[in-house]
Each structure stands twice: as structure tokens, then as C-alpha cells.
TORVO-872426 format. One record per atom (N, C-alpha, C, O): residue in one letter; x, y, z. Coordinates in steps of 0.02 Angstrom, whole numbers, padded with zeros to 5 digits, always signed. Atoms other than C-alpha are relative to their C-alpha. Example, Ala and Ser with C-alpha at 12.3 -4.5 7.8 and 13.67 -1.06 7.14 Angstrom:
A+00045-00059+00000
A+00615-00225+00390
A+00045+00060+00000
A+00097+00059+00033
S-00042-00059-00003
S+00684-00053+00357
S-00039+00055+00037
S-00014+00110+00045
//
This chain:
M-00015-00020-00068
M+04817+09047+09389
M-00026+00071+00010
M-00015+00115-00032
T+00028-00066-00013
T+04729+09196+09467
T+00053+00048+00028
T+00107+00027+00048
T-00046-00050-00028
T+04811+09358+09523
T+00014-00014+00073
T+00070-00005+00095
V-00009+00015-00071
V+04783+09307+09704
V+00050-00057+00008
V+00094-00053+00051
E-00047+00056-00004
E+04873+09141+09675
E+00070+00022-00021
E+00120+00002+00011
T-00064-00025+00023
T+05012+09228+09579
T+00033+00043+00054
T+00092+00035+00068
D-00026-00042-00055
D+05032+09358+09718
D+00022-00043+00058
D+00075-00032+00088
H-00016+00045-00056
H+05029+09220+09849
H+00068-00032-00012
H+00112-00030+00032
D-00063+00034+00016
D+05169+09124+09763
D+00058+00049-00001
D+00112+00034+00025
R-00053-00050+00005
R+05270+09281+09727
R+00021+00024+00070
R+00081+00032+00084
I-00014-00022-00068
I+05257+09336+09909
I+00038-00054+00038
I+00088-00039+00071
V-00033+00056-00035
V+05305+09164+09977
V+00072-00007-00025
V+00118-00014+00015
E-00068+00007+00027
E+05455+09151+09860
E+00045+00058+00019
E+00104+00048+00034
A-00039-00058-00020
A+05512+09328+09900
A+00019-00005+00074
A+00076+00007+00093
A-00014+00007-00071
A+05496+09298+10087
A+00050-00056+00013
A+00095-00049+00054
D-00047+00056-00007
D+05586+09132+10071
D+00072+00024-00015
D+00117+00010+00024
R-00067-00025+00017
R+05734+09215+09984
R+00028+00045+00055
R+00085+00037+00077
L-00023-00049-00051
L+05744+09356+10112
L+00012-00033+00067
L+00065-00022+00098
F-00008+00033-00065
F+05717+09250+10267
F+00060-00045+00001
F+00098-00046+00049
Y-00055+00048+00003
Y+05842+09120+10210
Y+00067+00037-00004
Y+00116+00016+00028
R-00062-00037+00010
R+05974+09247+10159
R+00019+00042+00061
R+00077+00043+00081
R-00015-00050-00052
R+05958+09372+10301
R-00023-00019+00070
R+00000+00011+00119
G+00028+00018-00065
G+05864+09286+10442
G-00071+00027+00006
G-00087+00080-00023
I+00071-00017-00005
I+05681+09296+10489
I-00011+00065+00037
I-00047+00109+00014
Q+00012-00059-00041
Q+05690+09426+10625
Q+00030+00063-00031
Q+00009+00119-00015
A-00032-00057+00032
A+05801+09539+10519
A-00040+00028-00059
A-00025+00082-00085
V+00039-00020+00059
V+05671+09550+10380
V-00070+00021+00022
V-00107-00017+00053
G+00067-00025-00015
G+05516+09657+10400
G-00047-00012-00058
G-00026-00030-00113
M+00051+00011+00052
M+05355+09643+10303
M+00008+00050-00057
M-00009+00034-00114
D-00010-00049+00053
D+05398+09801+10207
D+00054-00024-00049
D+00048-00013-00109
A-00052+00028+00044
A+05556+09717+10140
A-00029-00056-00044
A-00012-00061-00102
V+00032+00053+00038
V+05451+09567+10087
V-00044+00031-00055
V-00044+00009-00112
R+00043-00035+00048
R+05326+09685+10003
R+00042+00025-00059
R+00023+00015-00117
A-00042-00028+00053
A+05466+09770+09906
A+00029-00056-00044
A+00030-00050-00105
E-00030+00056+00038
E+05548+09605+09855
E-00053-00034-00044
E-00038-00054-00100
A+00053+00032+00038
A+05381+09533+09798
A-00033+00046-00050
A-00066+00024-00097
G+00030-00048+00046
G+05327+09692+09712
G-00076+00005+00007
G-00111+00014-00043
V+00072-00005-00012
V+05154+09696+09792
V-00012+00054+00052
V+00032+00069+00092
P+00017-00049-00051
P+05066+09829+09895
P-00003-00033+00069
P-00021-00092+00075
L+00001+00026-00068
L+05080+09807+10084
L-00070-00024+00020
L-00077-00074+00055
K+00069+00021-00014
K+04890+09798+10095
K-00014-00069-00028
K-00047-00110+00005
R+00011+00065+00031
R+04889+09650+09976
R+00039-00054+00037
R+00015-00110+00046
L-00040+00047-00039
L+05028+09566+10074
L-00037-00022+00063
L-00042-00081+00079
Y+00036+00016-00061
Y+04928+09577+10235
Y-00068-00033-00014
Y-00093-00070+00028
A+00061+00035+00018
A+04770+09522+10144
A+00013-00074-00012
A-00028-00117+00005
Q-00019+00070+00013
Q+04860+09364+10091
Q+00022-00035+00065
Q+00006-00093+00076
F-00029+00028-00061
F+04949+09336+10257
F-00012+00050+00056
F+00015+00105+00055
G+00019-00047-00053
G+04879+09415+10414
G+00056+00019+00046
G+00051+00068+00083
S-00056-00015-00045
S+05046+09410+10504
S+00064-00029-00030
S+00063-00068-00077
K-00065+00027+00022
K+05230+09376+10481
K+00005-00074+00016
K+00033-00112-00023
D+00000+00071-00018
D+05208+09210+10572
D-00038-00041-00051
D-00016-00095-00071
A+00040+00036+00050
A+05072+09158+10449
A+00039-00006-00066
A+00038-00058-00098
L-00042+00002+00060
L+05188+09203+10305
L+00056-00050+00008
L+00070-00089-00037
L-00055+00046-00012
L+05331+09108+10383
L-00023-00073-00003
L+00013-00115-00030
V+00027+00068+00004
V+05223+08952+10402
V-00007-00021-00073
V+00010-00077-00090
E+00007+00015+00071
E+05184+08961+10216
E+00069-00009-00033
E+00078-00052-00076
V-00069+00006+00026
V+05369+08987+10176
V+00028-00069+00018
V+00059-00101-00024
L-00026+00065-00021
L+05413+08832+10276
L-00035-00057-00036
L-00003-00107-00053
R+00035+00052+00039
R+05279+08730+10189
R+00026-00002-00072
R+00033-00055-00102
H-00031-00005+00067
H+05350+08792+10023
H+00068-00036+00000
H+00083-00074-00046
R-00066+00033-00007
R+05524+08736+10081
R-00007-00075+00006
R+00033-00112-00021
A+00011+00072-00008
A+05455+08566+10130
A-00012-00032-00068
A+00013-00086-00082
G+00012+00025+00068
G+05394+08543+09951
G+00065-00004-00040
G+00076-00052-00076
I-00065+00000+00035
I+05565+08590+09882
I+00043-00057+00025
I+00074-00092-00015
W-00039+00055-00031
W+05649+08469+10003
W-00024-00068-00025
W+00015-00109-00047
D+00029+00064+00021
D+05530+08327+09960
D+00014-00013-00074
D+00031-00069-00093
D-00015+00008+00071
D+05553+08357+09773
D+00073-00018-00011
D+00089-00060-00053
G-00071+00015+00007
G+05742+08357+09792
G+00016-00071+00019
G+00055-00105-00015
L-00011+00070-00020
L+05740+08192+09886
L-00027-00048-00052
L+00005-00098-00069
A+00031+00044+00050
A+05623+08115+09758
A+00042-00003-00063
A+00052-00056-00092
Q-00043-00001+00059
Q+05734+08170+09614
Q+00064-00039+00011
Q+00088-00074-00033
A-00062+00036-00016
A+05889+08102+09700
A-00012-00076+00000
A+00030-00114-00024
A+00016+00072-00005
A+05804+07934+09732
A-00022-00029-00067
A-00016-00089-00078
A+00027+00024+00064
A+05730+07924+09557
A+00055-00031-00044
A+00040-00075-00085
G-00053+00023+00044
G+05898+07893+09476
G+00039-00059+00025
G+00091-00076-00004
V-00038+00055-00029
V+05952+07746+09584
V-00044-00062+00008
V-00105-00057+00008
D+00036+00063-00009
D+05905+07564+09608
D+00014-00028+00069
D+00071-00030+00092
G-00006+00034-00064
G+05873+07480+09774
G+00000+00046+00060
G+00019+00105+00055
P+00005-00041-00060
P+05846+07540+09951
P+00067+00027+00026
P+00070+00083+00051
R-00065-00025-00024
R+06031+07552+09996
R+00020+00062-00040
R+00041+00112-00010
A-00017-00057+00043
A+06062+07668+09848
A-00046+00060+00013
A-00023+00117+00010
K+00046-00055-00016
K+05906+07770+09891
K+00021+00035+00065
K+00018+00096+00070
L-00022-00031-00063
L+05969+07796+10068
L+00062+00043-00011
L+00067+00098+00016
L-00061-00038+00012
L+06139+07852+10006
L-00012+00061-00045
L+00025+00110-00042
A+00018-00057+00043
A+06057+07966+09877
A-00019+00061+00041
A-00012+00118+00017
V+00015-00056-00045
V+05999+08073+10024
V+00062+00043+00009
V+00059+00104+00005
Y-00062-00036-00014
Y+06180+08120+10057
Y+00029+00031-00064
Y+00063+00082-00062
D-00020-00030+00064
D+06215+08148+09872
D-00041+00063-00014
D-00014+00113-00039
F+00043-00059+00005
F+06067+08268+09870
F+00027+00056+00045
F+00031+00114+00024
L-00028-00050-00046
L+06140+08357+10022
L+00065+00029-00028
L+00076+00089-00024
D-00064-00023+00028
D+06311+08367+09939
D-00011+00052-00054
D+00023+00104-00055
Q+00015-00049+00053
Q+06238+08455+09787
Q-00026+00065+00030
Q-00006+00119+00009
W+00029-00059-00032
W+06138+08574+09897
W+00052+00041+00037
W+00054+00102+00032
F-00051-00035-00039
F+06285+08616+10010
F+00048+00039-00045
F+00078+00087-00022
R-00047-00033+00046
R+06386+08668+09857
R-00031+00058-00039
R+00002+00089-00080
T+00031-00057+00033
T+06260+08798+09798
T+00023+00064+00034
T+00040+00065+00093
D-00024-00064-00025
D+06308+08980+09818
D-00043+00028+00056
D-00018+00066+00099
D+00045-00029-00050
D+06157+09020+09925
D-00015-00046+00059
D-00062-00032+00097
F+00012+00046-00056
F+06169+08875+10049
F+00012+00037+00067
F+00066+00064+00078
R-00004-00031-00067
R+06134+08942+10225
R-00024-00047+00054
R-00045-00025+00107
G+00024+00048-00049
G+06087+08783+10315
G-00072-00018-00011
G-00103+00004-00060
C+00069+00024+00004
C+05919+08703+10345
C-00047+00057+00021
C-00041+00083+00076
G+00048-00052-00016
G+05778+08830+10338
G-00044-00016+00060
G-00065+00029+00096
F+00041+00021-00057
F+05680+08729+10466
F+00039+00007+00065
F+00012+00031+00116
I-00043-00009-00060
I+05824+08724+10590
I+00010+00074+00014
I+00007+00095+00071
N-00010-00071-00008
N+05855+08908+10560
N-00063+00033+00030
N-00058+00072+00077
A+00063-00029-00025
A+05671+08953+10587
A-00013-00022+00072
A-00034+00019+00113
F+00011+00024-00068
F+05658+08844+10741
F+00048+00035+00048
F+00028+00053+00104
G-00049-00034-00043
G+05817+08921+10812
G-00020+00072+00014
G-00010+00097+00070
E+00019-00070-00009
E+05752+09097+10785
E-00066+00008+00037
E-00073+00052+00080
L+00067-00013-00025
L+05569+09076+10831
L-00035-00059+00034
L-00091-00051+00058
G+00033+00060-00027
G+05533+08900+10893
G-00025+00008+00071
G-00076-00021+00090
A+00019-00009-00071
A+05525+08955+11075
A-00059+00047+00008
A-00093+00045+00059
V+00053-00051-00007
V+05401+09096+11042
V-00057-00008-00049
V-00108+00025-00042
S+00052+00010+00049
S+05299+09035+10894
S-00018-00074-00005
S+00017-00112-00039
P+00020+00070+00004
P+05208+08870+10918
P-00013-00024-00072
P+00001-00081-00088
D+00014+00019+00069
D+05155+08871+10735
D+00065-00016-00038
D+00068-00066-00074
V-00065+00011+00032
V+05335+08885+10674
V+00031-00065+00027
V+00056-00106-00011
A-00028+00061-00031
A+05391+08751+10797
A-00036-00062-00027
A-00004-00112-00042
D+00038+00058+00025
D+05251+08635+10738
D+00019-00017-00071
D+00028-00076-00087
V-00017+00013+00070
V+05293+08655+10553
V+00070-00029-00005
V+00082-00075-00044
A-00068+00027+00000
A+05478+08625+10587
A+00000-00072+00024
A+00033-00115-00005
R+00003+00069-00026
R+05439+08471+10690
R-00033-00047-00050
R-00011-00104-00059
E+00034+00040+00052
E+05319+08408+10555
E+00049-00021-00055
E+00051-00079-00075
Q-00047+00014+00054
Q+05455+08421+10423
Q+00052-00050+00022
Q+00069-00096-00016
K-00051+00047-00025
K+05585+08332+10529
K-00030-00069+00009
K+00004-00119-00006
A+00033+00065-00007
A+05461+08193+10570
A-00014-00031-00068
A-00006-00092-00076
A+00012+00026+00067
A+05415+08176+10386
A+00065-00028-00030
A+00064-00080-00063
F-00064+00024+00026
F+05599+08159+10341
F+00019-00066+00033
F+00042-00112+00000
Q-00015+00063-00034
Q+05623+08025+10474
Q-00044-00057-00026
Q-00021-00113-00034
R+00044+00052+00029
R+05471+07932+10406
R+00024-00022-00069
R+00025-00081-00084
Y-00025+00015+00067
Y+05541+07944+10229
Y+00060-00048+00005
Y+00062-00099-00029
V-00060+00042-00008
V+05708+07871+10283
V-00020-00068+00030
V+00004-00120+00009
G+00022+00062-00032
G+05621+07742+10394
G-00034-00047-00049
G-00025-00108-00044
E+00034+00042+00050
E+05514+07680+10249
E+00052-00034-00046
E+00043-00092-00065
I-00052+00030+00042
I+05670+07651+10144
I+00038-00053+00039
I+00056-00105+00012
V-00032+00050-00043
V+05753+07562+10290
V-00043-00063+00004
V-00017-00118+00004
D+00045+00058+00000
D+05599+07450+10298
D+00007-00040-00064
D+00009-00102-00063
E-00011+00035+00064
E+05622+07410+10112
E+00065-00040+00001
E+00069-00094-00028
L-00065+00033-00005
L+05802+07364+10151
L-00004-00061+00045
L+00037-00107+00039
G+00006+00055-00048
G+05743+07247+10289
G+00046+00008+00060
G+00060-00040+00095
A-00044-00014-00056
A+05856+07329+10417
A-00041+00022+00060
A-00099+00041+00053
P+00037-00023-00060
P+05808+07372+10596
P-00023+00072-00007
P+00014+00114-00034
R+00031-00066+00005
R+05695+07525+10608
R+00045+00055+00029
R+00045+00112+00005
R-00043-00049-00034
R+05820+07613+10722
R+00051+00030-00049
R+00072+00087-00040
L-00047-00025+00050
L+05937+07631+10572
L-00027+00063-00033
L+00011+00109-00049
G+00030-00060+00031
G+05815+07758+10497
G+00012+00062+00041
G+00032+00114+00014
A-00013-00057-00044
A+05830+07873+10647
A+00074+00019-00001
A+00091+00078-00001
Q-00072-00014+00002
Q+06019+07856+10643
Q+00020+00035-00065
Q+00060+00082-00063
L-00017-00030+00065
L+06030+07898+10458
L-00028+00071-00007
L+00004+00115-00035
A+00029-00067+00001
A+05912+08046+10476
A+00042+00047+00043
A+00052+00105+00025
L-00042-00041-00044
L+06018+08110+10620
L+00066+00019-00034
L+00089+00076-00027
L-00061-00016+00039
L+06174+08099+10510
L-00014+00056-00051
L+00027+00101-00059
A+00016-00052+00050
A+06087+08203+10376
A-00012+00067+00033
A+00011+00119+00008
E+00013-00063-00036
E+06027+08333+10501
E+00066+00030+00025
E+00077+00091+00020
G-00064-00025-00024
G+06200+08346+10577
G+00044+00026-00057
G+00080+00075-00048
A-00039-00024+00058
A+06279+08364+10405
A-00024+00069-00021
A+00017+00112-00039
Q+00026-00065+00019
Q+06163+08510+10367
Q+00026+00055+00046
Q+00048+00108+00023
T-00022-00049-00049
T+06209+08601+10526
T+00075+00010-00005
T+00099+00067-00003
T-00072-00005+00005
T+06394+08563+10509
T+00021+00038-00062
T+00065+00081-00059
A-00017-00034+00063
A+06402+08619+10328
A-00016+00075+00004
A+00022+00116-00021
A+00020-00071-00005
A+06310+08781+10368
A+00048+00039+00045
A+00069+00094+00028
I-00043-00036-00048
I+06418+08827+10518
I+00072+00002-00023
I+00105+00053-00018
S-00070+00003+00020
S+06585+08770+10450
S+00013+00029-00069
S+00069+00048-00085
G-00008-00021+00069
G+06554+08822+10271
G+00034-00053-00043
G+00056-00040-00099
N-00033+00055+00035
N+06625+08653+10219
N-00052-00049-00027
N-00083-00085+00012
P+00050+00045+00029
P+06514+08557+10098
P+00019-00074+00006
P-00023-00117-00007
D-00021+00070-00006
D+06616+08399+10128
D-00035-00037+00057
D-00028-00097+00064
A+00038+00033-00053
A+06505+08365+10279
A-00048-00052-00029
A-00061-00103+00003
A+00045+00049+00031
A+06386+08276+10159
A+00038-00064-00017
A+00011-00119-00006
A-00040+00059+00016
A+06524+08158+10100
A+00019-00039+00063
A+00018-00100+00064
D-00016+00033-00064
D+06575+08123+10280
D-00061-00036+00027
D-00055-00092+00051
A+00061+00032-00024
A+06395+08087+10328
A-00017-00060-00044
A-00041-00111-00019
R+00014+00056+00045
R+06376+07976+10174
R+00044-00060+00017
R+00020-00117+00018
A-00046+00055-00018
A+06529+07874+10223
A-00022-00033+00065
A-00020-00094+00071
A+00025+00028-00063
A+06461+07853+10399
A-00065-00039-00012
A-00075-00092+00018
A+00063+00034+00016
A+06291+07805+10327
A+00014-00068-00032
A-00018-00118-00016
E-00018+00064+00031
E+06372+07670+10218
E+00021-00050+00053
E+00001-00109+00050
T-00022+00044-00054
T+06455+07597+10373
T-00059-00025+00040
T-00064-00085+00055
L+00059+00019-00040
L+06292+07598+10471
L-00046-00048-00039
L-00069-00098-00013
I+00044+00042+00042
I+06190+07524+10327
I+00030-00070-00007
I-00005-00120+00003
D-00032+00065+00010
D+06316+07386+10293
D+00001-00041+00065
D-00009-00102+00063
A+00000+00036-00065
A+06330+07342+10479
A-00070-00025+00016
A-00078-00081+00040
A+00069+00021-00014
A+06140+07336+10495
A-00021-00059-00044
A-00054-00105-00022
V+00017+00055+00046
V+06123+07225+10342
V+00036-00064+00022
V+00006-00118+00023
R-00037+00060-00023
R+06260+07107+10404
R-00030-00029+00063
R-00035-00090+00070
A+00029+00023-00063
A+06181+07098+10576
A-00067-00034-00011
A-00087-00077+00028
G+00066+00028+00015
G+06013+07056+10497
G+00003-00068-00033
G-00049-00101-00038
R-00005+00065+00035
R+06079+06902+10407
R-00003-00058+00047
R+00001-00115+00026
//
């Protein structure tokens, strides 16, 4: 890995930590520079603007999210269990000390109205998650609409857990998901 790649990753990870912990607008590029341990000139050479950096941070977060879902699904058998593994993944995440809600929802809330690039990346991630859930619903043989409903439960659990500080939102969403999945499977018979 080259110094440029190492600096790139270090900057993205530092910005991710700061933006997620403190909020995007509360963090300046100088704070990112200090956290990453790189000169400000190098930071701007890598990322021409804070928006460009934020887009990379969100893409980094998308990879973490996708990996987490894949790991949760890897340990289970069958589409029903894969769908419920989403909520088990959320439950583990909600119980971490640094949980501050969904980084995409947070970024969209802060900058979605003024930064089309941020809004686009957030929308891309949400659409990708709906596709992921929809593909598993297809494996289950349930109506496609179930995928949107289950994704909505997961999104709502993230927001509820962040605002309330109660990680049990994942278990509540999981219980609702079980009810929806079982009703959809019964209706399909």
C-alpha cells in the first residue's frame, strides 16, 4: 500500500470517527487533519473539499454496513433466518458504546438539503439495503412488498435506538419482522 493510499484510509477513518461522534458540521477540516495526523495540504490534496471527504466517509460506512450484514447472514440457514439476522446485526450494533444512529440518516439530516452529493450517497445506500432485503424476500417466495416493509422496520429501529438510547428497538423490530414474515408466508400458501 502506498503512502497516498495509507493517508487516504487514515483520513477517511479519522473523519468517520469525528463526524459520527460529533456531527459533520461541528467538525472542521483542521480537526480531521489533527485526528489523521497528516498535514492540511495533504488532506486537501486527497480531498478537495469537506463534501468530497464526507462522500468517501459514507462510502466507507457502506462497506462496513455491507460487511456486517454479510457476516450476520453467513451464520444462518434459509431466507427467513437471513432476514431476521438483519435485526440481530442491529441489536449488536446498538449495544456498542459508540452507537450514534445511522451515519447515512445523520448525514442526510445535516446536509441532504444543501449537498446533492451527500443526498445521493445516502439514497444509494438506502436503496442498496432495500435491494438486499428484497432479494432475500424473493428467495423466501414472499411478496416483494415485504422487503420494503422489513427495510422500513430496520430503518425505524436505527432511528429509535439512536434517539431513545434504548438498544431494545432491534428486538422489537425483529419481533415485528417475524410477524410480517410469517403472515406473508402463510398468505402465499
